[in-house]
C-alpha positions, 0 to 999 in steps of 0.5 A, spaced: 659 362 576 663 364 582 665 359 587 663 359 594 671 359 596 671 366 594 665 369 598 667 372 604 665 369 610 664 362 606 670 359 604 675 363 609 674 369 614 680 373 618 680 378 623 687 380 625 684 381 632 681 375 633 683 369 628 681 366 622 677 360 619 676 356 613 671 351 610 671 346 605 665 341 603 659 342 599 660 349 598 653 350 595 650 348 601 655 351 606 655 358 603 648 360 605 651 359 612 658 363 612 661 358 616 668 361 617 665 368 619 660 365 624 666 361 627 670 367 627 665 371 631 664 366 636 671 366 637 671 374 638 666 372 644 671 367 647 669 361 644 675 356 643 676 354 636 674 347 636 667 349 639 666 355 634 667 350 628 663 345 631 657 350 632 658 352 625 657 345 623 651 344 627 648 350 624 649 347 617 647 340 619 640 342 622 638 345 616 642 340 611 643 333 615 646 330 609 651 335 607 659 334 607 664 339 610 669 341 615 670 348 618 677 349 621 679 355 625 685 358 629 685 364 634 690 369 635 694 366 640 695 360 636 689 355 639 686 351 633 680 347 632 676 343 627 669 340 626 666 336 620 660 332 618 658 327 613 664 323 613 668 318 617 674 323 619 677 329 617 685 330 617 688 337 618 695 339 619 698 344 624 705 347 624 708 352 629 714 356 630 720 351 633 717 345 630 721 341 625 715 337 622 708 339 621 703 335 626 697 331 622 691 331 626 685 326 625 678 329 628 672 324 628 666 327 624 659 328 626 654 323 622 648 325 618 
């Protein structure tokens, strides 16, 4: 059995011209929607990382309203965003050149 993280576009996807995204959660559900790939393709069209993640999450929730998961994205200019579903909130960390410590962000998740 191959876990969903190893499937390109599901667990992670990067395009050097655009940015990258990763996903975590109910992999057996999420892998059907290649959320990391979807988020990067939206960013390619000019969508901000947070909105790209939200779109990827909503796309899954439409078919699987009780799934749990999160998508995080970073574009080539350093803008980042995340979206989640099925839990109260989701923390992620950001570190940038010149900072001495990472910043931990907590985003509220969509509810089923």
